[in-house]
N, C-alpha and C positions, 0 to 999 in steps of 0.2 A: 504494500500500500504506500503510495506516495505521500510525503509530508510537505505541507506548505512552508515556504521559507519565511521566517518571521524576523530575521536580523535585517537591519537597515542596509540598503545597498546604495549609499550615497557617494559612490566613487566619482560621479559627475556632479559638479555643484549645481544647485538650483538657483539660477540667476534671478529668479523672481524674488528670492529672499534677500538679495544683496542690496543694501541701501545705496543711495547715490554717493559716488566716490568723493566728489569735491566737498559735499556736506560733511562726510565722515572725517576727511582730512582736516577741515577747519575745526570741527568739534574736538577731535583728539588733540590737535595742536593747541587749541584754546585751553583745554583742561590742563595740559602740561605746563603752559605758561602761567596759568593761574596758580598752579601748585608751586612752581618755582618762586614766583613773587610772594606767595603766601608764606613760604618758608623764610624768605628774607625778612618779612615783616615780624616774624617771631624771633629774630636774631637780637642779641644784645642783653638778654636776661641772664647775666653771668651768675650772680649770687643765687638767684632762685634755682638755676639749673644745677649748681653744685649742691644746694640744699636738697633738691629732689633726688640727686644721685646718691647722696648718703642714705636717704630714706629707702630707695629701691635696693641698695646694697644690703641694708639691715633686714629688709623684708625677705629677700632671697635667702639670707642666712637663717632667718626664723622659719622659713618654709623648707629648710634643708635641701635647697636646690644645689646641684653640683657647682663648684666654683669655676668661674670662667678661666681661671689660671690653669686648670687641668687640661683644657683644650689647647690653650696657647702653648703649654709645655710640649705638646706633640709637634706643633709647628716649629718651635725653636730648636728642635733637634736637627733641622735641615734648612739651610739658607735657601736653596732652590724651592723648597716647599713653601717657605714664607713668601718668597717673591711670587710664586704662582697663586697663592691665596690672596695677596694684595692685588694682583692683576685681575683675578676673578671678581673681587669686590668692586674694582674700579671700572672694568670693561664689559661685564656680562649683564648687569642689572637692566639697564635701559635697552640695549640692542635685543636681548632675548625677548623682552616683553613686546617691543615693537614688531619684531619678526613674528611673534605669536599672533598678534592682532592682524597683521598683513596676511598671514597664511590662512587664518580663519575667514577673513573677508573674501579671499579669492577662492579657497577650496571648500570651506564649510560655512557658507554665509548664514545658514540656519542657526549655527552656534555663535556667530560673531556678535550679534546685538546684545545677547545676554551677557557674554563675557565682557564686552566693553562697558556695559552698565555696572556690572559688579566691580570692575576695576575702578571706575569713576567714583562709585559710592565708597569703596574702601579707601581710595586716595583722599577723598573729601573728609572722611571721618578721621583719617590720620592727620590731616592738616589742622583740624580742630584741636586734636590732642597736642600737637606741636605748639599751638598757641596757648592752650590752657595749662600745659604741663611741660615746660622746657626742661630738658634733661641732658646733663653732661654724660658722654659715653664713658665706659669703664676705663679707657686708656687715659682719661684725664683725672680720674679719681685716685688720689694718693693712697687711700685705704686699700684699694684693689691690688696695688703693686704690680700692675701689668705694663707691658711694653707697647709703645705706639709703633707697631710694626711698619706702618706706612711711612712714617718719618724716618725710621732707622734703616729700613731695608729697601723701601720703595717698591713699586710706585705708589703715590698717594694722590687723592683728589682734593685734599684739604690744605689750607694754608697753615703756616707755623703758628700764627697768632689767631686762635679761635674767635676772640671777641671782635676782631676787625676783618675777618674773612669775608670777602665780597663774593666769593664763588659759591659758597654753600653755607648753610646753617649747621654748625657743628653741635648745636644744643637741641637737635631734633631727633634724639635717639628713640623716643617712645612715640609710636610703635615702630617696628622695623619693617619698612616697606620693601626692603630687599627680600625678606622672608615672605611677606604677604604676597607680593607679585609673583615670586617663584612658585609658591603653592598654587596660586590661581593658574599659572601657565601649565603646571603639571596636571591639575584637575581638568582644565579645559581641553588639553590634548588627549587625555585618557577618554574623556566623554565623546570627543569628535572623531576618534579613530577606532579601528577594530583589529589592529595588529595584536598578536599574542605578546609582542614585546612592548606594548604601550605603557605598561606599568613601570618600565625603566625610567619614564619621565619623572618619577618621584625622586630620582637621584638629584635632580636639579635643586629642589628645596632642601634636600638633605645636605648637599654640598654647601649650599648658600648658608644654612644655619651653622655649619661647622666653620665656615669662613668668617662670618660676621662676629661670632663669639671668639674665635681664635685670634682674630686681628684686633680684638678689644674695641670694636666699634659699637657693639650692642650687648645688652644684658640678656639673660634667658627670658626675663619677664617681657622684654620688648617683642620677642617672638611669640610668646604665649598670648599677649594682648592682641597682636595683629591677626593671629589665627582665629581668635574669638570674634573679632570684627568681621573677618572674611566669612565666617559661618553665618553671621547675621545677614550680611549682604547677599549671600547665596540663597538664604531662606526668603529674603525679601523679593528677589528676582527669580523665583522658582519658575521653571518653564511649564507651559500648559501640558496637561496629560495628553499624550498622543493617542490617536485612535488605534485600537488593537487590530492587528492583521487577522482577518477572518479567512480561513482556507476556503477556496472555491470548491463547490461540490464536484466530484469526479463523475464524468458522464461515460456512458457506454455499458455494454453487457457485463453483468456481474459486479458493477461498481457500487460501493456503498453510497447511499444518498442519491441513487438514480431513480428512486420511486418504486423499485421492484422488490424492496424488502431486503433485509440483511441476509448474508449467506448463512445457511444452516446445513451442516453435514447430513448425509443420508441416514447415518446411524442414529440421528436424533429424532427420527420419525418423519422426516420430510420426504417428498417425492420430487423428482426432477421435472422441471418444465423446460422443454427444448428451446422454447422461444426466447425466454428472458435470460437463461443461463444461470438462474439462481434457484435455490430450494425454498419452498414454502410449505408450512405445516398445514395438513388437512386438505391439500389440493389433490384431487384424483385425476387420473388420465381421462381424456375425452373418449367417447365411445368409438371414435374412428381410429384411435391409437391401438396398435397391436399389444396385447398383454399375454403374459404367460401364466396359465392356470393349470395346476396339478400335472406339470410336465408335458402338457399337450398344447399345441398352438391353436388358438382360436382365431379364425380369420373373419372376414366380413360376413354378415348375415347371409344365409343361403337364400 
């Protein structure tokens, strides 16, 4: 018996689900610029940022979270590994997310709109937290005793003087959008593809978490908070329930659902109908059909 195929076969993109390209480009670019300028507006709260850093550090110790220094200790054993981690932190975050959105837009437009909305909501919520809760990263906190691997080993995206850094807000550690965007990229690609290897995309957020903690750019709590925000955004932009695939009835002689009745073996009490090719209970042969009775053949009426 043939089974209907229920897995999606979206190898060819549905161009009807693809939003206008120019509008999407302007929208994404506008969101990115708003986030960058918003981060700059949160810059300069030095004393508050260090006060909050001390509170986060104490809270992590009270929660018995593993020390960030244990992860950094693994990196410090190899200078090439530290350099690779700094490069990953500086060079993968934005390009990976941009390529993710471009690929979804071109190849899986049905998944694109939701992913863009989730990323926009997550980034907006992160910006609000940056404004309300400025936080110095662990590499600046004397109590942490960690190394600023970017400044010592390079490369780095931050200036040497955080309070006057015009390129980035170094007091926007909470939450970690490096981790949040990486998790969304992995989940989006897992949902939009059907390869048996698609779960390997989870390596991206795993490596990102290892990198941001090991380079002392983020606390564990920065990652925990952003994952919680992402869960809320995913729930808020839940996709509509797709219609279930209903197998089409099979036609032809002897097929189930053909209107002739389900097959029933002869030993179950059925008799064979030569016309339909199925067995039906209680149906006797017509008078014109030849039957065998008591070992003699009875033909047509004399």
